[in-house]
N, C-alpha and C positions, 0 to 999 in steps of 0.2 A: 256363284264362288268361279273366278277368276285365277289359271292354273298358267304354272309355265313351267319349257320345257327346258332349260340352259345348259349350255357347253363350258366349261373351262380351262383354262391353262396354267400350267404350273407356268411362273418365275423361274425357279430353281432348275429345274427337269423337261427335258420335252415327256411331258406329259397331258393327257385331258380328261374330263370326264363328264359325263350327260348326268344329271338327276332332273326331278321334278320340284315344285315346291307352290307355294299359293301369295311366294312372300319372299320375294329376288332379292331385296337390302337381308335381310335377316339370315336367310340362308351364305349367306357370301360372307356376314359376317363368322356364321358358325364355321363353315370350313376353314379362314385363313385365326380362325381360336383352338385351331383341330379337337376337338370336339367326336372327327369323324377320323375311321380307322385310315382307311383309305389317302385319304385329304390333308390328316398332319404330318404323315411321313413329305408332303411335296410342297408343302406351300413356299412364299403366297401368289394364290390363285389370281386370274383378275380372270371378268366376265368375256366370253368374246363373241357369245350369238344366246339367241332366246326366240321362242316365240311362246304366243299367249292362244289357247284356249278353253271356251267359256263353259266342258265341258269333261271328267274327271277322266273319262271310261277314252276318248278319241286324243286325249294327252298319255296316259298312262300305254296306250298302242304307237301311240309316237315316241315314246323313250328307247319300249321297246324298241322299233326300229332304228333309232339311230341307234343300238347300241348293238343292231346285223356287223354285218363287214360291206355288205351295203349303205349300211347305213356308217359307219365309219368312211368309206370312199368318199361319201354325197357329202362331206363335211371337210375332207381333203383339199380336192376337189374344191371346195365353197372358199375356204379361205387362202386357197392359193394367189384367188383373181383376183 
């Protein structure tokens, strides 16, 4: 099975969200429908980045890494270019 790490950016406020899924389109639709506590307050969301993994363990590891200070720093530098 394929897993994705994704980054969403709010169109209404300066917020981003990092998550993991096996279906990018479904997950983005869920966030924009207001089904999730954090993301329902800041919709609409757009997907600005994703990575693909063949292994759930590696995907979870990368998701955790992107949620750290160093991961957020990496994402900022990536999107400022």
